N, C-alpha and C positions, 0 to 999 in steps of 0.2 A: 553502264552495266547495272542491271537490277540487283537489289540487295540479296534476293533469294538465289542468285547465281554465284555469289561469292563463296568459295569453299571455306568451311569452318576451320579455323586454325586450332591446332591442339596445344593447350597450354602445358607448361613444364610439369605441373602436378599430374595431369592426365598421362603424360609420357612415362613418368616414374611408376605409375600404377600398372602399366602394361607388364605382364610377366616376362622375366628374363628367360630367353629360350636358349637352351644348351644342347649340345650333342656329346654323348659318350660313346667311345669305340673301344671294345675289349676283344681279346682273343676268345676266351670262354669263361663262363661263370658257373654254369650248371652241369657241364659235361664231366667235370672232375672236381674233387675237393682239394683244398690246399690253403696255405696262408694268404696268397693273393686273392683267391676267391672269397675267403671270409672277410678280408679287408674291404673288397669291393661291395659285398653285401651290406656292410656297415655304412658305406657311402650311400647306397640306395636307401637304406632305412632312414638315414639322416636327411637325405635330399627330399624324400617324400614328406617330411615334416615342414618343408618350405612352401607347400601348396597353399594358396594359389600364387604366391610370390614368384615361384620358378616352375618351369616345366622343361622336360628333356625327352629327347629321342635317344634310345640306346641301341647301338649296332653291335651284334655278337657274331664274330666270324665262325666259330666252331661249335656253336650251340644250335640245336634244333628246337622247334616250337615246343613249349612246355606249358600246358594249360594250368599246371599247379604253381606256376611262377607267382610268388606272393607279392612281388613288387610291381606288377602290372597295374596301372592306375591312371587317373587323369593327369598326374604329374610325371609319370614315367611310361613311355610307350616303347615296346621292344620290337626289334627286327632281327630275324635269325637267318644265318647264311651257311649253316653246316651243309657240306657236300661231300660225297664219296671221293670226288676229285678235288683235293684241297685248292689247287690253282683256280678251278672253276668257282669255288665258293668265294675266293678272294676277288676275282673279277666281278662277280655279281654284287658283292658288297661295295666295291669301289664305284660301280655304276650307280647303285642306289644312293651312295653318299654324294656323288657329284650332282645328281638330280636334286637331292634334298638341299644341299648347300646353295645351289644356284637359285632354287625357288624360294626357300625360306630365309636365307641369310641369317643363321642363328648368331647369337651374341658371341659365343665361344665354343670351341671344340676341345674336348678332353680325351687325349689319346692314352688308352689304358695299358700300353706295353711298348717297350722300346722296339720290338719287332714290327710294330705298326707305324712307327714314327715317320719313316721316310714316305709312306703312303699319305699320311695326314699332311705332312709338309707340302707334298706335291699337289694335293687338292686344295689346301687352304690358302697358300701364299698367293696364287694368281687372283683369288677372289677377295683378298684383303681381310680374311677372317682369322682372328687370332686363335692360337691353339696352345694348350698346355700338355706336357708329357708326364704321365705318372710313372714313377720308378719305385723300386721296393728294396733291392739288395744286390745280390751277387750278379744279377744280369747286367749291371752297369759298373761293377767294381774293376773290370779289366778294360784295356783299350778296345774301343768299338770300331766298326768299319767307318771309313771317312764319311759315307753318306749318313750313317746314324748320328755321328758326332755333329755334322752340319744340321741335321734335323733338330737335335737338342739345342744347339747354339742359336738357331733361328726361332725357337719357341718363345712365346710370350712369357712363359714360366715353366719351371720343372718342379713337380711335387715329389717328395720322398718321405720315408717314414721315420728317419732318425738322423741325428747329427753325424753319426758314423757313416751312414750310407751317403750322405751329402759329401762328406770329406773324401771318401774313397772314390766316388764318381768324379769329383772335381780333379783330384790328383791324377786319375787314370786318363781323363778325357779333356783336360784343359778347360773345364767349364767355369763360368763365373759364379762364385758362391752366392752373390746377391740375387742371382736369377732363381735360386732354389728356395722353395717354401716347404716347410715341414708340416705334414699332417700325420701325427702318430697313430698307431693302432688304437682301437677302442676296446673297452671291456664292458660287458653287460652285467651289472651288479645284481640284477634280478634273476639272471640265469645261473651265475656262478656264486654259490653261497656256502658258508661253513655248515657242517652237520656231523652227526654221529657216524661212526664206522658201521657199515652193514655187516652183521654177523656172518651171513652167507658168503660174502666176499672174503672175509677174514679166514673162514674155513677153506674156501676154494683155493686160496693162495698160500695157506699155511702160515698166516701172519699172527697167530695168537701169541700174546706175551712178548712181542718184538717191537723194536724201533724200526720204522720204515722210511727209507729214502726212495724217491721216485723220480723217474724221467719219462717224458712222453716224446718220442722221436722216431723218425724213419730209421730203420736199420739197414741202410744201403751201403754196399762196399765203397761206393764213390762218394759217400756222405759222412765219413767218419768224424767230421768236425763237430758233431753233436756231443762227443766226449763220453759216450757210454763206456768205452774201453778204459778211459782215464779213471772214471768212478769205480769200475771193477778193480783196477790196480790199487785204488785207495782203500778198499775194504779191509785188507789184513790189518792196516794201521788203525782204522776206526774200531775194528773188533777187539783190539787190545783194551779199549776204554769202554766200549759198549758191546759185550759178547753176544747180545741178543739181536744185533743189527741184521736187517735184510734189505735187499735192493730190488724194488719192483720196476721192471722195464716194460713200458707199454709202447707197442709199435711192432712192425714187421718189416722184413726185408732180407736180402741175400747175405747180409753181414752177420746174421744171428749165429750161424755155426762157428764162425771165428770167435765171436764174443763168448759163446758157451765154452769153447775150448780154452780160451783165456782164463775163464773162471775156474775151470777144471785144473789147469796148470798151476794156478795160484792157491788152490785148495779152498776156494770159496764158492764152489758150485752150489752148495746147499744154502747159500745166502742170496743167490741171484734168482729171481723169479721172472721168467719171460712170459708176460701175459698175452702177447700177440696183439692183434688189432682190437681196439675197443671203440665202438660207435660213439659219436659225439654225445648222444643222449645219455650214455652210461659213463661218460668221462668224469662228471662231477662226483659221482659216488666213489670213483677210484681216487680222485684227488683227496677225498676225505679219509682214505686209508692211510695216508702218508703223514709223517712227522716233519718232513722237509722235502722241497723240490730241488733237485740237484741236476744242473746241466751246464758243465764247463765247456761252452760251445763258442762258435763264432756266428752270430746272428745279425741279420739286417736290423732287427728290432727284438723279437722274441715275445710274441703274444702269450706263449705258455707261462711266462713269468707272471704276467698280469692275471691269468686264469688262476694260477696257484695262490698268489697273494690275495685275490678276491675271495678265495675259499679259505683264507686264514693261514696259509702255509708260509714259513720262512723260505727264502730262495737263495740259491747260489748260481752264479753265472761266470763266464769268462770275463777277463778284464780288458779286452781289446776288440770290442765289437759294439753293435747297436744296443745291446742290453744296458749300456750306461744310461739310456733314457728311461726305460721302465723301472730300473733300480735306482734312478736318480743319483748316479755317480757313487753308489754305495750307501746312500742314506737309507734305502729300503731293503738292502740285502748284501750278501757277500759277493765280492768280485775277486777272482783269483786267476793267475796264469792258466790258460785253458788246457795246456798239455802237461800240467804238473801234478801228478798224483799226490805228492806229499802236501802241497798247498791245499788241494781238495780235501784230503783227510783232516788236516788241521782245522779247516773251516767247518767241516761237517761235525767234528767233535764240539766245537764252540756252539754250533746251532743246536745240537742235541742236548747240550747242557742248559740251554734256554735262558741264559742270564742277560742277554742283550735285548734292547728295545725292539730290534729287528725281528725278534721271535714272537712279539705280541701280535697275535693273529687279528684281533679286533682293530688295532691301530693300523696294521698293514692294509687291511681291507678298506678302511676309511681313506687312507692316503691314495691307494690305487684308484678308487672310484672318483675321488676329488680331482685327480690329475688326468685320468684317462677314461672316465665314464662316458656313456653315450651322450649325455647333455653337453659335456665339454667338447667332445668330438664334433657334435652338431654345430656348436658355436664357431669352432675353428673353420669348419667347412663353409659356413655362411660367409665368414669374413673373406675367405679365399675366392669364393664364387662371385661375390658382389663388390669386391674391392676394385 
């Protein structure tokens, strides 16, 4: 055989330099806003920073083409399958995925929701392609269908956002805790910053000369775990020490009439301000109106606590949920029984008195960014992707 006919062998160093090729599959990212969508966008932002080390194809079941998609790049290519007939969209995405997996043989597939896990298992297992399932909170806290449990158990790994979500998912579905990797939510310290209170907003909400407690939450009748009603019940006790107290509630939903009536019944309707929906770009100015962020809730993680801390606000959460991670088991904030108005009132009074280190806005901001900033998130993601 002539020397020039011998195929050139690729040495290990050349092999390592070849970009890792991944596939991400999500329900939707752009069709609606929410905590999962924000989290996934942080994944995209971090992943884009790995170019040219990594590149990925992103399959989106319920999104349609969006030319303003800021993440489309050499490292992230998007495929859209939104269809008026949901089942047709799912079939088209499955077909496109099968073709891509067979032709390209990516290094790993990342399934972005439990409702896609059975499909991803069905496609990946016969081809010997490892897959990971991303989970977030309540969607895996209760017993799942057998097919979904098997899809989780067969995954190479499961990602979730907090220790609490890991523990709830394992208890409900018999999962192996060692299989689960934690990738917490991230906070952008350049976007969320402390600042002065805008006079026009103070006037708009009647907050002049007051101490302000604040909550950002959906006000849905099926979602009362956010604890807005508990905070309203705590107001009479807080007002005994801070007569000028007001409670600014940001969010909308069908539970607002009940909450307004509760405030009326307790004689604190003049202290509760329902601001309604506030766009993300105006949210930071609203955080700056507050003296404390209060949400005795049950969260999978609670990104709002990080937003508030990064704006320099002391925070209060429930004591039996994923908020243990952003609040560092109470080191960075107050954790109280989430349905106990008296405990909420006592903690709010302590916060407003401002004698605790957890009220130091500059220190809180530094801690939040060090633990959960974008750079930390990016490093964690790199370790998970390339391990």
